[in-house]
N, C-alpha and C positions, 0 to 999 in steps of 0.2 A: 788726925782722923783719916782713915782710909776710905776709899769709895769703890763701889762695884757698880757704877752706873750703867755699864753695858750689860750686866747680868740681868736676866728677866726676873723682875720682882714677883710677878704673878706665880712663878713656879715655887717659890718659897725656899729654894736651896741656895746656899752661899758657899763660895770657896773658903778654905781654911784661912783664918785670920793671919796666921803666921806666913802663909804663902803670899797673901796680899801685901803684907808689910815688906817682905823681901823683894817682891817685884816692884812695888811702887817706890821703894827707897833706892832702887837701882842696884842693890846688892846682887840680884840675879838678873843677868842680861838675857834678852831673847836669844833663843837657840833651840836645840832639839830637847824635848822632854818626854818622859814616859811616866804614866801614872798607873802603877800596878794595883789592882783592886780598886778601880776607878769608881765603882758603885754608881752614884747619881751623876757622875761626870762633871760635877761643879768645878773641880780644880782644873781639869783638862780644858773645859770650855773657857774658863777664866784665862788660862795660859794662852790659848789660841787667840783670844780677843786682844791679848797684849803682845802679839807678834811672835809667839813661839810656834814651832812646828811640833804640835802636841799629839801624843798617842795615848789613848786610854785603853786599858786591858782589864777585863773582868771575867770571872768564871761564869757568871750568870748571863745567859742570852737575854733574859728579860731586862736586866739592868742595862745592858748594852743598847737594847732597843729604846729604852726610856732615855738614855743618854743621847742617842741620835735625835730623838724628838726634841729634847731640850736644846741641843746644838742648833737645830733648825730655827727654833723660836728665838735663840740668842743671835742668830745670823753669824755663827762662827763655823769654822771648818776643821775641828779636830778629827783625827782618825780614831774610831772606836771599834774594838773587836772583842770577841769572846774566846776564851781558851777551850771551849768545848766544841 
């Protein structure tokens, strides 16, 4: 069973199960990561919480702003930007 204990449960978003499994199994080691179309930013927040230098990019400025709020709640520091 995988865990996402650092991710804010109140928000209701979760990183992709496949990503969690790869990171927690050690198959993907911390490094630089980019999440294109990051949407809710759940994957990029998860990666930042696990030692990655993570960048989330999305077309929607509203999605990016929501992701920034979620990152503050999660006490993580991914970079998030809009393509517009």
